[in-house]
C-alpha positions as CSV (number, residue, x, y, z in Angstrom):
1,X,24.6,-36.8,-4.3
2,X,23.2,-35.2,-7.6
3,X,19.6,-35.7,-6.5
4,X,20.2,-34.3,-3.0
5,X,21.6,-31.1,-4.5
6,X,18.6,-30.7,-6.8
7,X,16.2,-31.1,-3.9
8,X,17.9,-28.5,-1.7
9,X,18.0,-26.2,-4.7
10,X,14.4,-26.8,-5.5
11,X,13.4,-26.1,-1.7
12,X,15.6,-23.0,-1.8
13,X,14.0,-21.7,-5.0
14,X,10.5,-22.4,-3.7
15,X,11.1,-20.6,-0.4
16,X,12.6,-17.6,-2.2
17,X,9.7,-17.3,-4.5
18,X,7.0,-17.7,-1.8
19,X,8.7,-14.9,0.5
20,X,9.5,-12.4,-2.5
21,X,6.3,-12.7,-4.4
22,X,2.7,-12.3,-3.4
23,X,3.4,-9.2,-1.2
24,X,0.4,-7.2,-2.7
25,X,-2.0,-4.8,-1.4
26,X,-4.9,-2.9,-3.2
27,X,-8.1,-1.1,-2.6
28,X,-9.7,-2.8,-5.6
29,X,-11.3,0.5,-6.7
30,X,-13.0,1.1,-3.3
31,X,-13.1,4.8,-2.1
32,X,-13.4,6.4,1.1
33,X,-16.7,6.1,2.9
34,X,-18.0,8.7,5.4
35,X,-17.9,7.0,9.0
36,X,-21.3,8.4,9.9
37,X,-22.8,11.7,9.0
38,X,-24.0,12.5,12.5
39,X,-20.5,12.1,14.0
40,X,-17.2,13.6,12.8
41,X,-17.8,14.8,9.1
42,X,-14.2,14.6,8.2
43,X,-13.7,10.9,9.2
44,X,-13.7,8.2,6.5
45,X,-13.1,4.5,6.2
46,X,-11.2,2.6,3.6
47,X,-10.3,-1.2,3.5
48,X,-7.1,-2.0,1.8
49,X,-6.9,-5.8,0.8
50,X,-3.6,-7.7,1.3
51,X,-2.3,-10.7,-0.1
52,X,0.7,-13.1,0.6
53,X,3.0,-11.9,3.3
54,X,1.7,-8.2,2.9
55,X,0.7,-6.7,6.2
56,X,-0.4,-3.5,7.6
57,X,2.8,-1.7,6.4
58,X,2.0,-2.6,2.8
59,X,-1.6,-1.4,3.2
60,X,-0.3,1.9,4.7
61,X,1.5,2.6,1.6
62,X,-1.7,2.1,-0.4
63,X,-3.7,4.0,2.1
64,X,-1.3,7.1,1.5
65,X,-1.7,6.9,-2.3
66,X,-5.5,6.8,-2.1
67,X,-5.5,9.7,0.6
68,X,-3.4,11.8,-1.7
69,X,-5.8,11.2,-4.5
70,X,-8.7,12.0,-2.3
71,X,-7.1,15.3,-1.1
72,X,-6.3,16.3,-4.8
73,X,-10.0,15.9,-5.6
74,X,-11.2,17.9,-2.4
75,X,-9.6,21.3,-2.1
76,X,-10.7,21.8,1.4
77,X,-8.4,19.1,2.8
78,X,-4.6,19.5,3.1
79,X,-3.7,16.4,5.0
80,X,-4.9,13.3,6.8
81,X,-4.3,11.3,9.9
82,X,-5.0,7.7,10.7
83,X,-7.5,7.5,13.6
84,X,-7.5,3.6,13.8
85,X,-6.7,0.5,11.9
86,X,-7.8,-3.1,12.2
87,X,-6.5,-6.1,10.4
88,X,-8.7,-8.9,9.2
89,X,-7.3,-12.3,8.2
90,X,-10.0,-13.7,5.8
91,X,-10.2,-11.9,3.6
92,X,-7.0,-10.4,4.5
93,X,-6.9,-6.7,4.7
94,X,-6.7,-3.6,6.9
95,X,-9.6,-1.3,7.5
96,X,-8.5,2.2,8.3
97,X,-10.4,4.9,9.6
98,X,-8.9,8.5,8.7
99,X,-9.7,12.0,9.5
100,X,-8.9,14.5,6.7
101,X,-7.6,17.9,8.0
102,X,-9.0,21.1,6.7
103,X,-6.9,24.1,5.9
104,X,-6.7,26.7,8.7
């Protein structure tokens, strides 16, 4: 009986640790890259890498942080919108194409 309780407890703790830790996302120092100069001049791409059970929603949070930093460095932009996003399993991450919006 004592051994059974320890096994159940061990399984519970393992599942709890797996589901609550490891939900990470990061740009790993990458910055926005222009899509193509001969197309829309305000469109940029950025890949946010994810780990564990982190998915597109975690990546969107990091994208928002990075976009606000970009806007702070470029006075002509006041906001941004996500044009598209694509998830990649290995290496796990989400590639976003965003359009920065100019004032006026």
